[in-house]
All heavy atoms as an XYZ file, in Angstrom:
725
protein
N    -156.395    -33.548     40.593
C    -157.778    -33.776     40.974
C    -158.083    -32.937     42.220
O    -157.288    -32.897     43.146
C    -157.986    -35.244     41.291
C    -159.208    -35.812     40.626
S    -159.581    -37.478     41.189
C    -158.979    -38.420     39.831
N    -159.263    -32.331     42.234
C    -159.628    -31.510     43.384
C    -160.126    -32.393     44.516
O    -160.521    -33.545     44.306
C    -160.732    -30.499     43.005
O    -161.897    -31.220     42.654
C    -160.289    -29.591     41.879
N    -160.096    -31.816     45.727
C    -160.562    -32.579     46.891
C    -162.016    -32.993     46.767
O    -162.379    -34.116     47.114
C    -160.426    -31.727     48.153
C    -159.239    -32.012     48.922
C    -159.325    -31.339     50.260
N    -158.055    -31.493     50.896
C    -157.710    -30.964     52.010
N    -158.550    -30.189     52.642
N    -156.532    -31.170     52.516
N    -162.859    -32.087     46.307
C    -164.289    -32.405     46.195
C    -164.517    -33.545     45.205
O    -165.382    -34.394     45.401
C    -165.093    -31.167     45.809
O    -164.660    -30.665     44.565
N    -163.710    -33.589     44.160
C    -163.839    -34.672     43.175
C    -163.405    -36.011     43.792
O    -164.021    -37.049     43.542
C    -163.019    -34.341     41.938
C    -163.260    -35.268     40.793
C    -162.567    -34.738     39.549
N    -162.808    -35.574     38.433
C    -163.755    -35.401     37.531
N    -164.565    -34.372     37.630
N    -163.899    -36.234     36.527
N    -162.356    -35.992     44.609
C    -161.888    -37.206     45.282
C    -162.967    -37.719     46.248
O    -163.254    -38.911     46.288
C    -160.561    -36.934     46.022
C    -159.446    -36.691     45.000
C    -160.197    -38.095     46.942
C    -158.140    -36.207     45.608
N    -163.560    -36.795     47.016
C    -164.632    -37.185     47.949
C    -165.831    -37.761     47.203
O    -166.434    -38.748     47.630
C    -165.086    -35.993     48.792
C    -164.079    -35.524     49.810
C    -163.942    -34.179     50.090
C    -163.258    -36.420     50.495
C    -163.018    -33.731     51.020
C    -162.331    -35.989     51.421
C    -162.211    -34.636     51.685
O    -161.308    -34.197     52.609
N    -166.159    -37.168     46.083
C    -167.295    -37.641     45.282
C    -167.023    -39.050     44.748
O    -167.888    -39.929     44.815
C    -167.566    -36.668     44.137
C    -168.750    -36.983     43.240
C    -170.040    -36.964     44.055
C    -168.843    -35.992     42.104
N    -165.822    -39.285     44.257
C    -165.472    -40.617     43.751
C    -165.442    -41.647     44.881
O    -165.890    -42.785     44.698
C    -164.117    -40.574     43.042
C    -164.106    -39.879     41.674
C    -162.673    -39.731     41.159
C    -164.947    -40.651     40.675
N    -164.935    -41.262     46.060
C    -164.906    -42.180     47.193
C    -166.322    -42.532     47.639
O    -166.626    -43.706     47.929
C    -164.126    -41.555     48.355
N    -167.207    -41.551     47.669
C    -168.597    -41.809     48.051
C    -169.279    -42.716     47.032
O    -170.011    -43.648     47.398
C    -169.355    -40.491     48.182
N    -169.037    -42.477     45.751
C    -169.628    -43.314     44.703
C    -169.110    -44.747     44.803
O    -169.878    -45.709     44.641
C    -169.322    -42.729     43.329
N    -167.823    -44.903     45.089
C    -167.252    -46.246     45.228
C    -167.848    -46.966     46.429
O    -168.175    -48.159     46.356
C    -165.732    -46.153     45.365
N    -168.021    -46.252     47.538
C    -168.619    -46.841     48.731
C    -170.056    -47.284     48.459
O    -170.455    -48.390     48.838
C    -168.568    -45.842     49.895
C    -169.121    -46.333     51.219
C    -168.330    -47.529     51.730
C    -169.106    -45.206     52.238
N    -170.805    -46.455     47.784
C    -172.194    -46.802     47.442
C    -172.218    -48.027     46.528
O    -173.044    -48.928     46.690
C    -172.906    -45.597     46.796
C    -173.124    -44.514     47.857
C    -174.227    -46.013     46.162
C    -173.625    -43.193     47.313
N    -171.292    -48.084     45.580
C    -171.239    -49.235     44.667
C    -170.911    -50.522     45.422
O    -171.502    -51.576     45.155
C    -170.210    -48.976     43.569
N    -169.984    -50.453     46.381
C    -169.623    -51.639     47.167
C    -170.809    -52.107     47.999
O    -171.133    -53.298     48.048
C    -168.391    -51.354     48.062
C    -168.187    -52.445     49.090
C    -167.149    -51.167     47.208
N    -171.494    -51.162     48.658
C    -172.667    -51.522     49.477
C    -173.765    -52.134     48.608
O    -174.368    -53.146     48.978
C    -173.180    -50.292     50.255
C    -172.150    -49.894     51.321
C    -174.533    -50.578     50.899
C    -172.436    -48.583     52.007
N    -174.018    -51.545     47.442
C    -175.041    -52.080     46.534
C    -174.671    -53.490     46.077
O    -175.525    -54.380     46.003
C    -175.211    -51.150     45.338
N    -173.383    -53.722     45.799
C    -172.940    -55.053     45.369
C    -173.114    -56.072     46.492
O    -173.517    -57.211     46.253
C    -171.486    -54.992     44.917
N    -172.818    -55.659     47.726
C    -173.002    -56.572     48.851
C    -174.471    -56.946     49.034
O    -174.814    -58.097     49.293
C    -172.439    -55.950     50.129
C    -170.918    -55.950     50.260
C    -170.486    -55.106     51.452
C    -170.401    -57.363     50.395
N    -175.369    -55.963     48.921
C    -176.798    -56.267     49.024
C    -177.236    -57.197     47.894
O    -177.966    -58.161     48.118
C    -177.644    -54.987     48.969
C    -177.883    -54.357     50.308
C    -177.352    -53.123     50.604
C    -178.654    -54.988     51.272
C    -177.566    -52.531     51.833
C    -178.881    -54.413     52.502
C    -178.329    -53.174     52.787
N    -176.793    -56.902     46.678
C    -177.195    -57.703     45.516
C    -176.697    -59.140     45.624
O    -177.392    -60.081     45.223
C    -176.669    -57.054     44.240
N    -175.516    -59.335     46.174
C    -174.961    -60.684     46.263
C    -175.468    -61.456     47.475
O    -175.210    -62.633     47.619
C    -173.434    -60.613     46.332
O    -173.022    -60.035     47.569
N    -176.182    -60.777     48.357
C    -176.687    -61.443     49.551
C    -175.680    -61.441     50.684
O    -175.913    -62.022     51.729
N    -174.549    -60.767     50.491
C    -173.526    -60.712     51.517
C    -173.850    -59.740     52.643
O    -173.258    -59.796     53.702
N    -174.793    -58.855     52.403
C    -175.191    -57.874     53.412
C    -176.713    -57.897     53.492
O    -177.395    -57.713     52.496
C    -174.700    -56.481     53.021
C    -174.884    -55.356     54.013
C    -174.100    -55.650     55.292
C    -174.408    -54.037     53.434
N    -177.234    -58.186     54.673
C    -178.680    -58.291     54.838
C    -179.125    -57.405     55.989
O    -178.419    -57.264     56.985
C    -179.096    -59.725     55.130
C    -178.813    -60.681     54.003
C    -179.212    -62.093     54.357
C    -178.847    -63.027     53.219
N    -179.099    -64.402     53.548
N    -180.297    -56.837     55.857
C    -180.891    -56.075     56.944
C    -181.478    -57.051     57.963
O    -181.941    -58.129     57.588
C    -181.995    -55.155     56.416
C    -181.524    -54.026     55.502
C    -182.725    -53.286     54.930
C    -180.619    -53.071     56.239
N    -181.470    -56.698     59.249
C    -182.064    -57.609     60.244
C    -183.567    -57.744     60.010
O    -184.213    -56.819     59.524
C    -181.765    -56.925     61.580
C    -181.499    -55.501     61.243
C    -180.972    -55.474     59.847
N    -184.098    -58.914     60.340
C    -185.531    -59.098     60.177
C    -186.261    -58.237     61.187
O    -185.717    -57.845     62.217
C    -185.914    -60.565     60.356
O    -185.678    -60.954     61.688
N    -187.492    -57.923     60.912
C    -188.263    -57.008     61.742
C    -188.381    -57.493     63.186
O    -188.328    -56.701     64.109
C    -189.663    -56.835     61.141
C    -190.472    -55.870     61.930
C    -191.786    -55.566     61.301
N    -192.455    -54.652     62.213
C    -193.715    -54.430     62.236
N    -194.483    -55.021     61.391
N    -194.234    -53.603     63.089
N    -188.535    -58.777     63.391
C    -188.707    -59.287     64.754
C    -187.415    -59.246     65.567
O    -187.446    -59.418     66.769
C    -189.297    -60.694     64.754
C    -188.451    -61.696     63.992
O    -187.620    -61.273     63.167
O    -188.628    -62.892     64.218
N    -186.281    -58.988     64.926
C    -185.023    -58.907     65.657
C    -184.612    -57.469     65.956
O    -183.609    -57.242     66.612
C    -183.923    -59.609     64.877
C    -184.150    -61.098     64.801
C    -182.989    -61.801     64.196
C    -183.322    -63.280     64.164
N    -182.208    -64.109     63.864
N    -185.355    -56.506     65.472
C    -185.042    -55.112     65.748
C    -185.410    -54.771     67.184
O    -186.394    -55.255     67.729
C    -185.811    -54.183     64.795
C    -185.407    -54.262     63.330
C    -186.329    -53.392     62.496
C    -183.971    -53.815     63.140
N    -184.651    -53.931     67.790
C    -184.942    -53.491     69.161
C    -186.027    -52.433     69.101
O    -185.989    -51.530     68.276
C    -183.672    -52.938     69.820
C    -182.638    -54.050     69.949
C    -183.976    -52.300     71.160
C    -181.295    -53.583     70.437
N    -186.998    -52.519     69.991
C    -188.023    -51.495     70.080
C    -189.270    -51.758     69.250
O    -190.129    -50.908     69.169
N    -189.378    -52.908     68.617
C    -190.579    -53.216     67.851
C    -191.658    -53.656     68.835
O    -191.453    -54.542     69.652
C    -190.312    -54.324     66.808
C    -191.585    -54.730     66.109
C    -189.285    -53.852     65.802
N    -192.789    -52.987     68.775
C    -193.877    -53.271     69.707
C    -194.569    -54.579     69.347
O    -194.757    -54.895     68.182
C    -194.890    -52.141     69.695
N    -194.930    -55.318     70.359
C    -195.754    -56.500     70.174
C    -197.200    -56.016     70.208
O    -197.702    -55.598     71.246
C    -195.489    -57.509     71.275
N    -197.843    -56.008     69.076
C    -199.189    -55.461     68.977
C    -200.200    -56.582     69.130
O    -200.080    -57.629     68.514
C    -199.387    -54.726     67.638
C    -198.406    -53.563     67.564
C    -200.807    -54.246     67.483
C    -198.395    -52.855     66.262
N    -201.208    -56.337     69.946
C    -202.255    -57.316     70.173
C    -201.907    -58.232     71.332
O    -200.855    -58.136     71.943
N    -202.824    -59.100     71.646
C    -202.594    -60.050     72.722
C    -203.137    -59.572     74.061
O    -203.638    -58.459     74.185
N    -203.058    -60.420     75.060
C    -203.598    -60.082     76.375
C    -202.857    -58.907     77.008
O    -201.675    -58.691     76.753
C    -203.395    -61.347     77.202
C    -202.732    -62.335     76.339
C    -202.480    -61.737     75.006
N    -203.556    -58.151     77.829
C    -202.950    -57.009     78.506
C    -203.586    -56.807     79.871
O    -204.681    -57.273     80.138
C    -203.091    -55.727     77.682
C    -204.517    -55.329     77.434
C    -205.222    -54.557     78.351
C    -205.168    -55.713     76.277
C    -206.530    -54.189     78.119
C    -206.475    -55.345     76.038
C    -207.168    -54.581     76.965
N    -202.882    -56.102     80.734
C    -203.393    -55.678     82.031
C    -203.050    -54.207     82.201
O    -201.909    -53.805     82.000
C    -202.758    -56.485     83.187
O    -203.035    -57.868     82.985
C    -203.319    -56.052     84.524
N    -204.053    -53.403     82.542
C    -203.885    -51.967     82.757
C    -204.414    -51.610     84.140
O    -204.952    -52.462     84.845
C    -204.659    -51.177     81.692
C    -204.288    -51.463     80.237
C    -205.286    -50.786     79.297
C    -202.885    -50.974     79.948
N    -204.288    -50.359     84.522
C    -204.864    -49.875     85.763
C    -206.059    -49.004     85.406
O    -205.946    -48.090     84.586
C    -203.826    -49.050     86.558
O    -202.692    -49.875     86.802
C    -204.398    -48.589     87.881
N    -207.215    -49.280     86.021
C    -208.427    -48.526     85.721
C    -208.360    -47.122     86.331
O    -207.452    -46.821     87.114
C    -209.653    -49.261     86.263
O    -209.720    -49.094     87.668
N    -209.341    -46.303     85.998
C    -209.400    -44.955     86.560
C    -209.661    -44.988     88.072
O    -209.485    -43.998     88.761
C    -210.474    -44.131     85.857
C    -211.863    -44.663     86.037
N    -212.294    -45.799     85.396
C    -212.882    -44.237     86.807
C    -213.547    -46.039     85.758
N    -213.921    -45.108     86.616
N    -210.041    -46.152     88.575
C    -210.250    -46.332     90.016
C    -209.003    -46.898     90.700
O    -209.016    -47.190     91.892
C    -211.434    -47.272     90.261
C    -212.745    -46.727     89.716
C    -213.841    -47.773     89.707
O    -213.534    -48.989     89.622
O    -215.017    -47.370     89.770
N    -207.927    -47.096     89.941
C    -206.689    -47.628     90.491
C    -206.676    -49.142     90.630
O    -205.777    -49.704     91.246
N    -207.675    -49.814     90.066
C    -207.764    -51.274     90.166
C    -207.262    -51.918     88.876
O    -207.335    -51.321     87.803
C    -209.216    -51.684     90.413
C    -209.780    -51.138     91.711
C    -211.240    -51.499     91.840
C    -211.813    -50.887     93.121
N    -213.249    -51.084     93.218
N    -206.781    -53.167     88.947
C    -206.346    -53.859     87.730
C    -207.515    -54.086     86.769
O    -208.639    -54.354     87.188
C    -205.812    -55.201     88.231
C    -205.625    -55.052     89.693
C    -206.551    -53.969     90.146
N    -207.235    -53.923     85.502
C    -208.224    -54.154     84.447
C    -207.510    -54.910     83.345
O    -206.493    -54.457     82.834
C    -208.747    -52.808     83.918
C    -209.758    -52.961     82.825
C    -211.095    -53.147     83.135
C    -209.372    -52.934     81.506
C    -212.036    -53.290     82.125
C    -210.302    -53.081     80.492
C    -211.638    -53.255     80.809
N    -208.018    -56.089     82.991
C    -207.332    -56.853     81.954
C    -208.254    -57.198     80.792
O    -209.454    -57.012     80.839
C    -206.654    -58.102     82.519
C    -207.619    -59.107     83.107
O    -208.795    -59.102     82.731
O    -207.173    -59.917     83.936
N    -207.632    -57.701     79.745
C    -208.359    -57.998     78.513
C    -209.394    -59.103     78.684
O    -210.338    -59.195     77.890
C    -207.373    -58.364     77.406
O    -206.511    -59.399     77.823
N    -209.271    -59.919     79.714
C    -210.262    -60.971     79.946
C    -211.650    -60.373     80.200
O    -212.660    -60.981     79.865
C    -209.850    -61.836     81.131
C    -208.592    -62.640     80.899
C    -208.178    -63.366     82.160
C    -206.765    -63.867     82.031
N    -206.187    -64.242     83.310
N    -211.679    -59.178     80.801
C    -212.956    -58.524     81.081
C    -213.654    -58.041     79.807
O    -214.829    -57.704     79.832
C    -212.734    -57.338     82.035
C    -212.269    -57.782     83.412
C    -211.827    -56.607     84.251
O    -210.649    -56.319     84.328
N    -212.773    -55.935     84.867
N    -212.942    -57.996     78.710
C    -213.502    -57.535     77.438
C    -213.775    -58.675     76.463
O    -214.158    -58.433     75.329
C    -212.541    -56.536     76.787
C    -212.284    -55.263     77.582
C    -211.141    -54.486     76.965
C    -213.534    -54.423     77.669
N    -213.552    -59.898     76.889
C    -213.700    -61.057     75.991
C    -215.076    -61.064     75.337
O    -216.094    -60.915     75.994
C    -213.472    -62.343     76.769
N    -215.080    -61.193     74.025
C    -216.322    -61.266     73.267
C    -216.962    -59.917     72.984
O    -218.029    -59.854     72.386
N    -216.353    -58.817     73.415
C    -216.899    -57.477     73.188
C    -215.936    -56.681     72.316
O    -214.723    -56.790     72.470
C    -217.068    -56.738     74.524
C    -217.961    -57.434     75.511
C    -217.936    -56.678     76.830
C    -218.673    -57.446     77.910
N    -218.527    -56.813     79.221
N    -216.476    -55.877     71.412
C    -215.569    -55.012     70.641
C    -215.040    -53.895     71.547
O    -215.746    -53.417     72.432
C    -216.461    -54.452     69.538
C    -217.848    -54.551     70.065
C    -217.868    -55.727     71.005
N    -213.788    -53.500     71.345
C    -213.238    -52.413     72.161
C    -212.132    -51.690     71.408
O    -211.560    -52.209     70.455
C    -212.708    -52.935     73.499
C    -211.538    -53.862     73.391
C    -210.242    -53.370     73.446
C    -211.718    -55.226     73.252
C    -209.158    -54.222     73.350
C    -210.639    -56.086     73.166
C    -209.355    -55.582     73.214
N    -211.898    -50.466     71.830
C    -210.786    -49.660     71.314
C    -210.126    -49.008     72.509
O    -210.793    -48.626     73.467
C    -211.291    -48.603     70.344
N    -208.822    -48.899     72.457
C    -208.072    -48.282     73.546
C    -207.334    -47.082     72.974
O    -206.681    -47.167     71.931
C    -207.066    -49.269     74.163
C    -207.803    -50.461     74.750
C    -206.227    -48.588     75.227
C    -206.891    -51.554     75.253
N    -207.456    -45.950     73.659
C    -206.754    -44.740     73.247
C    -205.895    -44.255     74.402
O    -206.369    -44.161     75.525
C    -207.759    -43.649     72.853
C    -207.116    -42.316     72.596
C    -206.399    -42.100     71.434
C    -207.221    -41.292     73.515
C    -205.799    -40.882     71.191
C    -206.631    -40.067     73.280
C    -205.917    -39.859     72.112
N    -204.629    -44.000     74.142
C    -203.731    -43.474     75.163
C    -203.454    -42.015     74.847
O    -202.739    -41.692     73.910
C    -202.412    -44.261     75.186
C    -202.601    -45.687     75.592
C    -202.751    -46.685     74.646
C    -202.649    -46.032     76.930
C    -202.922    -48.003     75.019
C    -202.823    -47.351     77.321
C    -202.963    -48.340     76.362
N    -204.040    -41.129     75.624
C    -203.789    -39.705     75.475
C    -202.851    -39.238     76.569
O    -202.351    -40.030     77.367
N    -202.623    -37.965     76.621
C    -201.713    -37.401     77.607
C    -202.403    -36.260     78.347
O    -203.272    -35.597     77.804
C    -200.446    -36.872     76.922
C    -199.700    -37.929     76.169
C    -199.907    -38.115     74.812
C    -198.802    -38.753     76.825
C    -199.220    -39.097     74.117
C    -198.118    -39.739     76.139
C    -198.326    -39.904     74.786
N    -202.003    -36.020     79.585
C    -202.613    -34.932     80.359
C    -202.174    -33.570     79.843
O    -202.886    -32.599     80.004
C    -202.256    -35.050     81.856
O    -200.842    -35.068     81.982
C    -202.857    -36.306     82.457
N    -201.018    -33.495     79.239
C    -200.529    -32.241     78.656
C    -200.385    -32.420     77.151
O    -199.301    -32.575     76.627
C    -199.185    -31.841     79.281
C    -199.245    -31.554     80.748
C    -200.104    -30.348     81.055
O    -200.091    -29.352     80.343
N    -200.891    -30.440     82.111
N    -201.504    -32.421     76.465
C    -201.526    -32.649     75.017
C    -202.538    -31.663     74.436
O    -203.705    -32.000     74.262
C    -201.922    -34.105     74.748
S    -201.993    -34.539     73.013
N    -202.130    -30.432     74.147
C    -203.075    -29.379     73.808
C    -203.757    -29.473     72.445
O    -204.813    -28.896     72.258
C    -202.229    -28.113     73.880
C    -200.845    -28.563     73.603
C    -200.755    -29.959     74.169
N    -203.189    -30.196     71.482
C    -203.813    -30.173     70.161
C    -204.271    -31.529     69.648
O    -205.431    -31.726     69.340
C    -202.901    -29.500     69.138
C    -201.468    -29.997     69.209
O    -201.207    -30.958     69.947
O    -200.605    -29.413     68.527
N    -203.419    -32.512     69.594
C    -203.764    -33.797     68.971
C    -204.739    -34.608     69.820
O    -205.724    -35.139     69.311
C    -202.483    -34.616     68.688
C    -202.831    -35.976     68.146
C    -201.591    -33.866     67.724
N    -204.501    -34.706     71.131
C    -205.338    -35.552     71.984
C    -206.805    -35.104     72.026
O    -207.698    -35.922     71.827
C    -204.766    -35.649     73.388
S    -203.145    -36.437     73.427
N    -207.091    -33.813     72.272
C    -208.502    -33.408     72.277
C    -209.188    -33.642     70.932
O    -210.349    -34.053     70.873
C    -208.450    -31.912     72.607
C    -207.157    -31.714     73.297
C    -206.220    -32.713     72.684
N    -208.464    -33.401     69.857
C    -209.037    -33.620     68.522
C    -209.347    -35.097     68.314
O    -210.433    -35.461     67.838
C    -208.040    -33.143     67.440
O    -207.724    -31.777     67.681
C    -208.626    -33.303     66.055
N    -208.431    -35.949     68.698
C    -208.634    -37.394     68.538
C    -209.769    -37.877     69.438
O    -210.589    -38.697     69.015
C    -207.344    -38.149     68.842
O    -206.299    -37.627     68.012
C    -207.492    -39.631     68.579
N    -209.824    -37.396     70.674
C    -210.920    -37.780     71.569
C    -212.263    -37.347     71.005
O    -213.261    -38.066     71.127
C    -210.702    -37.197     72.960
C    -209.667    -37.920     73.798
C    -209.415    -37.152     75.094
C    -210.115    -39.323     74.120
N    -212.332    -36.173     70.390
C    -213.575    -35.718     69.764
C    -213.961    -36.670     68.628
O    -215.130    -37.064     68.516
C    -213.418    -34.294     69.234
C    -214.621    -33.732     68.489
C    -215.828    -33.614     69.423
C    -214.286    -32.382     67.878
N    -212.987    -37.054     67.817
C    -213.275    -37.990     66.722
C    -213.763    -39.331     67.256
O    -214.720    -39.910     66.728
C    -212.037    -38.194     65.859
C    -211.638    -36.981     65.052
C    -210.322    -37.162     64.322
O    -209.734    -38.267     64.362
O    -209.873    -36.177     63.704
N    -213.128    -39.833     68.310
C    -213.535    -41.115     68.903
C    -214.960    -41.005     69.439
O    -215.780    -41.907     69.231
C    -212.548    -41.548     70.020
C    -213.102    -42.714     70.819
C    -211.204    -41.910     69.419
N    -215.281    -39.911     70.123
C    -216.638    -39.758     70.675
C    -217.675    -39.675     69.554
O    -218.781    -40.198     69.694
C    -216.723    -38.542     71.596
O    -216.534    -37.352     70.868
N    -217.321    -39.040     68.435
C    -218.254    -38.992     67.297
C    -218.473    -40.388     66.707
O    -219.591    -40.741     66.331
C    -217.738    -38.021     66.234
C    -217.815    -36.582     66.679
C    -217.116    -35.627     65.727
O    -216.292    -36.026     64.907
N    -217.444    -34.350     65.854
N    -217.427    -41.177     66.637
C    -217.564    -42.557     66.142
C    -218.440    -43.383     67.092
O    -219.271    -44.188     66.645
C    -216.210    -43.226     65.955
C    -215.393    -42.653     64.840
N    -215.827    -42.613     63.534
C    -214.168    -42.077     64.835
C    -214.916    -42.051     62.772
N    -213.891    -41.717     63.543
N    -218.256    -43.194     68.388
C    -219.074    -43.922     69.367
C    -220.549    -43.530     69.240
O    -221.433    -44.385     69.321
C    -218.570    -43.660     70.785
C    -217.256    -44.337     71.148
C    -216.760    -43.838     72.495
C    -217.411    -45.842     71.157
N    -220.836    -42.253     69.046
C    -222.221    -41.812     68.853
C    -222.811    -42.436     67.592
O    -223.959    -42.858     67.575
C    -222.291    -40.288     68.753
C    -222.170    -39.584     70.073
C    -222.262    -38.078     69.888
C    -221.972    -37.356     71.185
N    -221.914    -35.901     71.012
N    -221.998    -42.501     66.526
C    -222.469    -43.087     65.270
C    -222.774    -44.578     65.429
O    -223.698    -45.097     64.796
C    -221.437    -42.878     64.168
N    -222.016    -45.266     66.278
C    -222.278    -46.688     66.527
C    -223.576    -46.907     67.271
O    -224.229    -47.922     67.123
C    -221.124    -47.297     67.335
C    -219.839    -47.576     66.581
C    -218.732    -47.985     67.547
C    -220.051    -48.658     65.533
N    -223.950    -45.945     68.088
C    -225.178    -46.082     68.869
C    -224.942    -46.899     70.122
O    -223.847    -47.362     70.415
N    -226.000    -47.080     70.864
C    -225.913    -47.807     72.128
C    -225.652    -49.279     71.855
O    -226.324    -49.905     71.049
C    -227.213    -47.620     72.898
C    -227.173    -48.183     74.287
C    -228.289    -47.537     75.122
N    -228.461    -48.189     76.389
C    -227.647    -48.006     77.433
N    -226.640    -47.199     77.323
N    -227.879    -48.634     78.568
N    -224.695    -49.833     72.556
C    -224.356    -51.239     72.396
C    -225.233    -52.074     73.313
O    -225.463    -51.705     74.448
C    -222.885    -51.493     72.734
C    -221.907    -50.676     71.876
S    -222.024    -51.035     70.143
C    -221.040    -52.481     70.042
N    -225.742    -53.200     72.822
C    -226.571    -54.052     73.673
C    -225.742    -54.657     74.807
O    -224.577    -54.984     74.626
C    -227.078    -55.135     72.726
C    -226.148    -55.108     71.572
C    -225.553    -53.733     71.491
N    -226.329    -54.746     75.980
C    -225.638    -55.378     77.108
C    -226.097    -56.827     77.208
O    -227.236    -57.166     76.905
C    -225.949    -54.635     78.422
O    -227.348    -54.607     78.623
C    -225.409    -53.230     78.371
N    -225.200    -57.661     77.670
C    -225.562    -59.089     77.761
C    -225.762    -59.507     79.192
O    -225.570    -58.848     80.120
C    -224.483    -59.950     77.126
O    -223.204    -59.589     77.565
């Protein structure tokens, strides 16, 4: 038997063992909430305003809002996205103040 054939058979056997473990429930992937690095999306937040003052989600209560995080050195995607956001804002028109 050639070396490449032995490696191929070993890889096939390994894949078969892993597939059998998944099928039998002996091997499970971690649930999404237990993975490291999963962002908690939504909920209250506190940011720093362009004036350097704290700004939190309580100030936006009852108002629709969108937050965009761009970069100071972002030559292609950020300007394009900001243009799209500004076009959407124009299409929405002036929002009534309360």
